[in-house]
C-alpha positions in Angstrom: 163.3 50.6 149.7 164.4 50.3 153.1 167.7 48.6 154.3 167.0 44.9 155.3 169.6 45.0 157.9 167.6 47.5 160.0 164.1 46.6 159.0 162.1 44.5 161.4 158.8 42.4 160.8 156.9 45.1 162.2 158.2 47.7 159.7 157.9 45.2 157.0 153.8 45.3 157.9 153.8 48.5 158.0 155.7 49.3 154.8 153.2 46.5 153.1 150.0 48.4 154.3 151.3 51.6 153.1 152.0 50.2 149.5 148.6 48.6 149.9 146.8 52.1 150.5 148.5 53.9 147.7 147.7 51.1 145.3 144.1 51.2 146.6 144.1 55.1 146.3 145.6 55.1 142.7 142.9 52.7 141.8 140.4 54.6 143.7 141.3 58.0 141.8 141.1 56.3 138.2 137.6 55.1 139.4 136.4 58.5 140.5 138.2 60.7 138.3 137.5 58.8 134.9 133.6 59.4 134.6 132.9 56.7 132.1 134.6 53.9 134.7 133.1 55.2 138.1 131.7 52.8 140.2 130.9 54.1 143.7 129.5 51.1 145.8 126.9 50.2 143.2 126.5 46.6 141.8 126.3 47.1 137.9 125.6 43.3 137.5 122.5 43.6 139.6 121.4 46.7 138.3 121.8 45.2 134.5 119.7 42.4 135.6 117.1 44.5 137.1 116.8 46.4 134.0 116.6 43.4 131.6 113.5 42.1 133.9 112.0 45.4 133.5 112.5 45.4 129.9 111.3 41.6 129.7 108.1 42.8 131.7 107.7 45.7 129.6 107.6 43.7 126.5 105.4 40.7 127.7 102.9 43.5 128.7 103.1 45.2 125.4 102.7 41.8 123.8 99.6 41.2 125.9 98.2 44.9 125.2 98.9 44.1 121.4 96.8 40.6 121.5 94.1 42.3 123.9 93.8 45.3 121.2 93.7 42.7 118.1 91.0 40.6 119.8 89.0 44.0 120.5 89.1 45.1 116.8 88.1 41.6 115.9 85.2 41.5 118.0 84.2 45.3 116.9 84.7 44.3 113.3 82.3 41.3 113.8 79.9 43.5 115.8 79.9 46.1 112.9 79.2 43.7 110.0 76.3 42.2 112.3 74.7 45.6 112.8 75.2 46.4 109.0 73.2 43.0 108.1 70.6 43.9 110.8 70.3 47.5 109.4 70.2 46.4 105.6 67.6 43.5 106.8 65.4 46.2 108.5 65.6 48.6 105.6 64.6 46.0 103.2 61.6 44.9 105.2 60.4 48.6 105.4 60.7 49.0 101.7 58.8 46.0 101.1 56.1 47.2 103.6 55.8 50.6 102.0 55.7 49.0 98.3 52.8 47.0 99.4 51.1 50.0 101.1 51.6 52.1 98.1 50.3 49.4 96.0 47.2 47.9 97.6 46.5 50.2 100.7 46.0 53.8 99.1 43.5 55.9 100.6 41.7 56.5 97.3 41.1 53.1 97.1 38.7 52.9 100.4 34.9 53.1 100.3 34.4 56.2 102.3 37.5 58.1 100.6 35.2 60.8 99.5 34.1 61.9 103.2 37.5 62.5 104.5 39.1 63.4 101.5 41.7 66.2 102.2 41.7 67.5 98.6 37.9 68.0 98.5 37.7 71.7 99.1 40.5 72.1 96.5 38.7 69.7 93.8 35.2 71.4 94.3 34.2 74.6 92.3 34.4 78.0 94.5 31.3 79.8 95.0 32.1 82.1 92.0 34.9 82.0 89.4 34.5 85.4 88.3 32.0 88.7 87.8 30.8 86.9 84.7 30.0 83.3 86.4 26.8 82.2 85.0 25.7 80.5 88.2 25.6 83.8 89.9 22.0 85.2 90.6 20.3 88.3 92.1 19.2 86.7 95.2 22.5 84.8 95.8 24.5 87.7 97.3 27.7 86.9 95.5 28.4 90.3 93.9 28.4 93.9 95.3 29.2 97.4 94.1 32.4 98.6 95.3 34.2 95.3 96.2 37.7 94.8 95.9 38.3 91.4 93.8 42.2 91.8 93.3 42.5 92.4 97.4 44.7 89.3 97.4 47.1 90.1 94.6 47.1 93.6 95.7 48.0 92.5 99.1 50.6 90.4 97.6 52.2 93.3 95.4 52.6 95.4 98.3 54.1 92.7 100.4 56.7 91.9 97.9 57.1 95.8 97.6 57.9 96.1 101.3 60.1 93.5 101.1 62.0 94.9 98.2 62.3 98.3 100.1 63.4 96.3 103.2 66.1 94.5 101.1 67.0 97.7 99.5 67.7 99.4 102.8 69.8 96.4 104.3 72.0 96.7 101.0 72.2 100.6 101.3 73.1 100.0 105.3 75.5 97.3 104.4 77.2 99.4 101.6 77.2 102.2 103.9 79.3 100.1 106.4 81.4 99.0 103.9 82.4 102.5 102.7 82.9 103.6 105.9 85.5 100.5 106.7 87.2 101.5 103.3 87.4 105.3 104.2 88.8 104.3 107.7 91.4 101.9 105.8 91.9 104.6 103.4 92.8 107.3 106.2 94.9 104.9 107.8 96.9 104.1 104.7 96.9 107.8 103.9 98.5 108.5 107.4 101.1 106.0 106.7 101.9 107.1 103.3 102.5 110.6 105.0 104.7 109.5 107.8 106.6 107.6 105.1 106.6 110.7 102.9 108.0 112.7 105.9 110.6 110.4 106.3 111.9 110.1 102.7 111.6 114.1 102.4 113.6 114.5 105.6 116.0 112.2 104.2 116.0 113.8 100.7 116.2 117.4 102.1 119.7 117.8 101.8 120.2 116.2 98.9 117.5 118.2 97.3 119.0 121.3 98.4 122.3 120.6 96.8 120.7 119.4 93.8 118.7 122.9 93.4 121.7 125.0 94.3 123.7 123.2 91.5 120.8 123.6 89.0 120.5 127.3 89.9 124.3 127.6 89.0 124.1 125.7 86.2 121.1 127.6 84.9 122.8 131.2 85.4 125.7 130.0 84.0 124.1 128.8 80.8 121.8 132.2 80.8 124.8 134.2 81.2 126.5 132.1 78.1 123.2 132.5 75.7 123.0 136.2 76.3 126.6 136.8 75.7 126.2 134.5 72.5 122.8 136.6 71.6 124.5 140.0 72.1 127.7 138.8 69.8 125.6 137.6 67.0 123.3 140.9 67.1 126.6 142.9 67.0 128.1 140.9 63.9 124.8 141.2 62.2 124.5 144.7 62.9 128.1 145.1 61.6 127.6 143.0 58.3 124.2 144.9 57.7 126.1 148.2 57.7 128.6 147.4 55.7 126.2 145.8 53.2 124.5 149.0 53.2 127.8 151.1 52.8 128.5 149.1 50.0 125.2 149.5 48.2 124.9 152.9 48.3 128.4 153.0 47.1 127.8 151.0 44.2 124.1 152.0 43.5 122.3 155.2 41.8 121.2 156.2 45.2 123.7 159.1 45.1 122.2 160.9 42.1 120.1 163.8 42.5 117.1 162.6 40.2 114.2 162.0 42.3 112.4 160.1 39.6 114.9 157.4 39.4 113.3 156.0 42.9 109.8 155.6 41.2 108.6 152.0 40.8 106.3 150.8 38.0 104.4 148.7 40.6 102.4 151.8 41.8 102.6 155.3 43.1 103.2 154.3 46.6 106.2 152.3 45.6 109.8 153.1 45.4 113.0 151.4 44.1 114.8 151.4 47.5 118.2 151.3 45.5 117.6 154.7 43.8 115.8 156.3 46.6 117.0 159.6 47.3 115.2 160.9 50.6 112.1 161.0 52.6 109.8 163.7 53.1 109.7 165.5 56.6 106.5 163.3 57.2 108.1 160.1 56.6 111.0 161.1 58.8 108.9 161.9 61.5 107.0 158.6 61.3 110.5 156.6 61.3 111.7 158.4 64.3 108.4 157.7 66.0 108.8 154.1 65.0 112.3 154.1 66.2 111.4 155.6 69.4 108.8 152.9 69.7 111.8 150.2 68.9 113.6 152.0 71.6 111.1 151.8 74.1 110.4 148.2 73.4 114.3 147.3 73.7 114.5 149.1 76.9 111.5 147.1 78.4 112.8 143.9 77.0 116.2 145.1 78.7 114.4 145.7 81.9 112.7 142.5 81.9 115.8 140.7 81.4 117.3 142.7 84.3 114.2 141.7 86.5 114.7 138.1 85.5 118.1 138.1 86.4 117.7 139.8 89.7 115.0 137.4 90.5 117.1 134.2 89.9 120.0 135.8 92.2 117.3 136.5 94.9 116.3 133.0 94.4 119.8 131.8 94.8 120.7 133.8 97.7 117.5 132.9 99.5 118.5 128.9 98.9 121.8 129.7 100.1 120.5 131.4 103.3 118.1 128.4 104.0 120.7 125.9 103.5 123.0 127.8 105.8 120.3 128.1 108.5 119.4 124.5 108.3 123.0 123.3 108.8 123.3 125.5 111.6 120.2 124.4 113.3 121.5 120.6 112.6 124.8 121.7 113.9 123.2 123.1 117.2 120.9 119.7 117.6 124.3 117.8 117.1 126.3 119.7 119.9 123.3 119.4 122.2 122.8 115.7 121.7 126.7 114.9 122.1 126.4 117.2 125.2 123.4 115.2 126.7 125.3 111.9 125.7 128.6 112.9 127.6 126.4 114.0 130.5 124.5 110.8 130.6 128.0 108.7 130.2 129.3 110.9 133.2 126.5 109.8 135.2 126.5 106.1 134.1 130.2 106.2 135.1 129.7 107.4 138.5 126.9 105.2 138.9 129.2 102.5 137.8 132.3 103.5 140.2 129.7 103.5 142.9 128.4 100.2 142.3 132.3 98.8 141.8 133.2 100.3 145.3 130.2 99.0 147.2 131.2 95.7 145.8 134.9 95.9 146.7 134.3 97.5 150.0 130.9 96.1 151.4 130.0 93.0 149.7 133.1 91.2 148.5 135.5 91.8 151.4 137.2 88.3 151.5 137.7 87.5 147.7 139.2 83.9 147.1 142.7 83.5 145.9 144.2 81.1 143.2 145.4 79.0 146.3 141.7 78.3 147.5 140.8 76.7 144.0 143.8 74.8 143.5 143.2 72.6 146.5 140.4 70.8 144.8 140.7 67.7 143.0 143.9 66.6 144.4 142.8 63.3 146.1 139.8 61.2 146.7 139.1 62.1 150.3 
């Protein structure tokens, strides 16, 4: 407040004017910065009155239109009823007229109906009914040699046969078109299935290689174990047979020198094995030949087993080489793709750097500061 001792009338007026302008500015700020209460030189009462008048006029017009539509619908309903009555009356009159004509004005009831009867020729007998017609005479010229009496029936049969042939051709053409479309659809489905199968094979290739490698290793281990078990079983059985043979020789009559002790009562070629003293040179040669054959068969079996093991080992080596080759190829592809991506990223970085430098040095030379934005919405002017 100003000191009243040094304030004159002019200063008080100026102070009151400043205070009035300040209050007006505050009220103006409240109106302008409040979007719900903003009123800038607009008469809201007049606007509300105008809106109300427009709504009343619209309601009156709508009511008038509704009444007019109701009147139109009522008149249309009355008109439809009248038209329906007229149509029913006209139909009734026509029915009565047709009944009267059908009952009392039939054509066959006229006097000269036989003169213009349309079915007169149909009712009349033909010139002849067949070759055995008694009305035929020699001078009537109705019967000739070589006449085709079944021409009409034959032509009818021929027409039906041609029609059936034509229908069969149409069906065959339609079926051929259906087959062609089905073949095209089947080809498209086969191509799609092949593409899908190729994708699946590509995704399952690594998994299949690993499974095959594991299966080959497991098979080799099982095969080695089974061969070892068989070898042990054969050695054990051979040792048991040898011990049994030695024991039987020691406890039987085989060491006696009587050759007749080995003769059997079942036949001259039968011997008692427990008392058998020896074999003839021919029998020894036969046994040796049999043993040689057995040795050759055993050698062939061992060679086949060795070939089988070598084949499985070579298959495992080939699988390992294929897996290593595929992995090296995939590694090269990944390296090439990574190098391509790095090159594209470098190009994109250089392009972005050039764009930013162009924006900073050419387009946006005078960037606005925060002080430029802070000067807004501080007053109502």
